[in-house]
N, C-alpha and C positions, 0 to 999 in steps of 0.2 A: 807336707807332699804326698801322692800314693804317687806309685812306679810309673802311673798312665799320668799323671802331672808332670812327672821330671820327661815317659819318653814326648810330651807336650814341647815343655820346651823348651828342648830342644830341634826339633823338628820348627821351632818359626823362625822364619823364614830376616834376615833385619832389614830390617828401611833408614834409610834416609830420612830424617825430620823434611814436614812438607819446604816451611821457611825456607832448606837451600838450597830447593829445584833456580839454576840465575838463570829463569827464560834468557834476561840480554844478548850471552851470553849461546843460548841452546837457537834461536835464531842469526847469529852471528853465526853458526856452524850451519846450518840450512840456507842461507844466502852462499858460505866462502864451499859447497859441495853445492850447487846451481849455476856458479860461476863455473863451477871442474869442466876441462877440459870436453868433457862434450857440447857444452857451450858455446864452444871460441866456436869464434866461423872459420869453417875453411874452404880452402882452395877458389872452389867453385864460387862460393856464395861471396865469395869478396869479389875476385873476375863478373858472375854477375852481378850488383851492385856497382859494379862501375861502366858496365855497359850497360844500367838504366842508368847513372844518372849525365853519362858523355852522350845519351838518347838523348834525352830530353832539355839538354844547350844544340845538341844537330836539330831540334826541333822549336827555340829558342828565335836562332838566329834562324831559318828559316820564313819560319811567320812574321816577322819584324824586315826584310824584304822588301824594298820599298817595292815593286813590284811584284809582290804576292795578293797584294787582297785584287793588281787587278785581273790575275789570272783567274782566279775564285770565279770571277764575278765571268769571264767568258763561260768558264764551269759552267756557269747556274744556267746560260742562257743558251747554251745546248744540246739539242736533246734531249732526254734524256734515252738512253739506249745506251746502258754501261755493257753495252754486247761490238758494241761497233768501234771500234778502238778508232776510226775517221774521226767522230766523230766526239774523241775526250783531248781536255785540253790536259795535259798529264802533269804538265809542269801545275794546274790547280790542283789537277788528280793528292800532287804531296803534299803541298801546301793544307787542304782538304784533310789529309793525312795525318799530320802535325797537328791542326791544330785537335781534331777525333783523340790522341793521342793525349794531351799537356788536357784537355777537360776530360779523363779519363773514362774514355768509349775505347779501351785500348787493344783489341776485334775488332773494328768495323773501322781502327786506323789499316796494319794486320792486310783486311781487306781494298784498299783504298791505294796501299800502298803497295796490296803487288801487283794492279789494277796498273801499275806507272810505272813500272822496275818489267811487266810483260812487254807494256807498251820502251824501252827498250834505255827509260831513267835508273844512271849511276843511281847518285841521288839515293837512289826513294829505295835500290837494291843494299844501299849503306846502312839506313836505316829497317830494311829486315832483318838487319845483318848485326846491328846490338835490341835491335826484338826479343829476337826466339836468343843470340843470348843470354840478357838481362833477366831470362824464363829458361836459363838449363837447361837450354833443346839445341848441342852440339852441332850438332847434322844437319840440323837444317842455317845454324849460322853457316858451315860450314858454304854452302850452296849457297851462297849469296853471296860473298864473300867473294867467295869464284864465280861469280857475276857480275858485278865489280872490276876483281881485277884484271880476268880475260882478259889478256888483243889476244885472242883472234880473230876475231869481227877487227876490235876496232884500237887498231893502234897508236891511240892516245887513250887509251886502258889508263886511269891512274896505279899507281904502282905504289909498295909498298910503305918508301919513302915519303910521299906525298897523302897518303893515309893514316904514317903514323903523327903529320905535325900536326891533320887534323886531328886527333887521337890526345894530342901538346895545349891546342890554344880549346878544346873544348873541357881539357882539363881543370887547366890557368881560370876561366872563364868560371864553368863547377867554383875556382875556392875564392876566386875574387874580384864576383857577384861583379854582373858590368847593364848601366844606365844603359845600353841600347839594343835589353832583348827582354824584349816587357814579359810581363805569361799572363800568357790572354787575362781583359778582365773577364768583372760578372758578366756584365752583361752578351759578353763572346760563348761564357758558359750557355746565362738564358735559351739565345740562339742555338747551342746546339742543340743540348734538352729538351727542344722543341721539336727541333727533331726524329729525338728518339723519341716521343712518343705520338710520329707517324708513319710508327717500324710498319712489316709488313707480319706476317711470322716467322722471319726473323731475328732471328737481336739483335743482329747487324744491320748497320747502316748503310742501306745499300744507296739512296732514295739521294738525290746530286743532294750540292747546298745550292737554297733559291736566294731572291734576291735580297730579302732587308736580312740573309749572315751574310755580305755580298755587303753592301754596307755597311753594318755595324761591323765589320771586316775595314774599310775606308776608314773612319773616320775613327780603330783602331793606331793603322801605320800611319794616320797623319798627326796620330799626337806622339 
């Protein structure tokens, strides 16, 4: 062997045999790295998820009320002039917003909740509080919670104990389920989607529900 061969032999990088590489172990290490501290949910993420779950429970409860379809029926028969609150059934706006939320039209739901809350409906303001909390929008969530609990104008405003009880009930229903609060059926979803296809230049459903949707909601609540 020449001197050059000796130098090259000494410079060779030792390698392990190909068959000694443990693919399974490598994948497990990658999975462990992915599940490290960076992947764990933060307190804000947990709070947002819980708010979204509570809002879904509240929306289902409102949609399943015996008078829900009646209010949507009234909303459908009123003039389609949203600028005039005198011709707005605020309870119908609340029910319609909850239906929109449960059928994944979240921005449209926010629009109708704001209409109802602007007319003084505290349940709509509470829905907006949970909605913004679920989106991580703390400032907006605090604003709407203040609208719910402000007792300067209304001495009958719900206090913190009432809200705590409501959230406890929502948590219980979410964990145990309830046959009394059904989610919207496919027929209701189809009617909402039909309204969505007739939107104008806005991505939000601003037109009132029509009689066809109101009739479908009557069928839903009777069942």
